[in-house]
C-alpha positions as CSV (number, residue, x, y, z in Angstrom):
1,M,-58.4,14.2,-15.0
2,E,-57.8,14.9,-11.2
3,S,-60.0,16.9,-9.1
4,K,-58.3,19.8,-7.1
5,R,-61.3,18.8,-4.1
6,L,-60.1,15.5,-4.0
7,G,-56.1,16.3,-2.8
8,R,-53.4,14.5,-4.1
9,T,-54.4,10.6,-4.9
10,Q,-50.6,9.6,-5.2
11,D,-49.0,8.2,-2.0
12,P,-45.3,9.4,-2.2
13,T,-44.4,6.4,0.3
14,I,-46.3,3.8,-2.2
15,L,-44.5,5.9,-5.2
16,V,-41.1,5.3,-4.2
17,L,-41.2,2.2,-3.1
18,T,-42.8,1.0,-6.3
19,S,-40.1,2.7,-8.3
20,L,-37.7,0.9,-6.1
21,T,-38.9,-2.3,-7.1
22,G,-37.5,-2.0,-10.4
23,G,-34.0,-2.1,-9.0
24,P,-31.7,0.4,-6.9
25,K,-31.9,4.0,-8.1
26,H,-30.7,7.4,-6.5
27,G,-32.9,10.3,-5.8
28,Y,-33.1,12.0,-9.5
29,A,-33.6,8.3,-10.8
30,I,-36.5,7.6,-8.5
31,N,-38.1,10.9,-9.5
32,K,-38.1,10.3,-13.1
33,D,-39.2,6.9,-13.0
34,I,-42.1,8.4,-10.8
35,E,-42.7,11.1,-13.3
36,E,-43.0,8.2,-15.9
37,M,-45.6,6.0,-14.2
38,T,-47.9,9.0,-13.0
39,G,-47.1,12.3,-14.1
40,T,-46.2,13.2,-10.7
41,V,-42.9,15.3,-9.9
42,F,-41.7,15.8,-6.2
43,G,-39.5,18.7,-4.9
44,P,-36.3,17.4,-2.8
45,G,-38.2,17.9,0.1
46,T,-41.0,15.5,-0.3
47,L,-38.5,12.9,-2.2
48,Y,-35.7,13.1,0.5
49,G,-38.2,13.3,3.6
50,V,-39.8,10.4,2.0
51,L,-36.4,8.3,1.8
52,V,-35.5,9.6,5.1
53,R,-38.4,8.0,6.6
54,L,-38.4,5.1,4.9
55,E,-34.8,4.2,5.8
56,E,-35.5,4.7,9.8
57,E,-38.4,2.4,9.1
58,G,-36.5,-0.3,7.4
59,L,-38.2,-0.6,4.5
60,V,-35.1,1.0,2.0
61,A,-31.4,0.9,2.5
62,A,-28.9,3.2,1.6
63,L,-26.1,1.5,-0.7
64,P,-22.6,2.8,-0.7
65,S,-22.0,6.1,-3.1
66,K,-20.0,5.6,-6.0
67,D,-20.2,9.3,-6.8
68,R,-22.2,12.2,-5.0
69,R,-25.3,10.5,-5.7
70,R,-26.5,7.8,-3.1
71,P,-28.8,4.8,-4.6
72,Y,-31.3,3.2,-2.4
73,R,-33.0,-0.3,-2.5
74,I,-36.1,-1.7,-1.6
75,T,-35.7,-4.2,1.9
76,G,-37.6,-7.4,2.0
77,E,-39.6,-5.7,5.0
78,G,-40.2,-2.6,2.4
79,S,-41.4,-5.3,-0.4
80,A,-43.9,-7.1,2.1
81,V,-45.5,-3.4,3.4
82,L,-45.6,-2.5,-0.3
83,T,-47.5,-5.8,-1.4
84,E,-50.1,-5.4,1.4
85,R,-50.8,-1.6,0.5
86,L,-51.1,-2.3,-3.1
87,Q,-53.4,-5.3,-2.3
88,S,-55.5,-3.3,-0.4
89,A,-55.5,-0.5,-2.9
90,M,-56.5,-3.1,-5.7
91,K,-59.3,-4.4,-3.5
92,V,-60.9,-0.7,-2.6
93,A,-60.4,0.1,-6.3
94,A,-62.3,-2.9,-7.6
95,I,-65.1,-2.3,-5.2
96,G,-65.3,1.3,-6.3
97,L,-65.1,0.5,-10.3
98,R,-67.6,-2.3,-9.8
99,R,-70.1,0.3,-8.0
100,L,-69.3,3.1,-10.7
101,G,-70.4,0.0,-13.4
102,E,-66.7,0.5,-14.8
103,I,-65.9,-3.4,-14.6
104,G,-68.1,-6.5,-14.4
């Protein structure tokens, strides 16, 4: 159950990078993967805005297009940033769950 008061708890950047850890994908495939992982579907503006920003930051790279779809892959720097962010999120989640009595 997600509270509307907490806002969106899924960071689009983390979800896109996580999707790309499964291999190169074009935008539609990234969105479908994210939907399968979280139930979240991003509009084209959100998804492609994130991809453009991640490419500018060197965290993803566009690959040559075989058709009109442009695939992307995560870079080494993108993997390092994702690892750091996920480890930080795990630490916070573990503390919160422990304080809630959800884990020993």
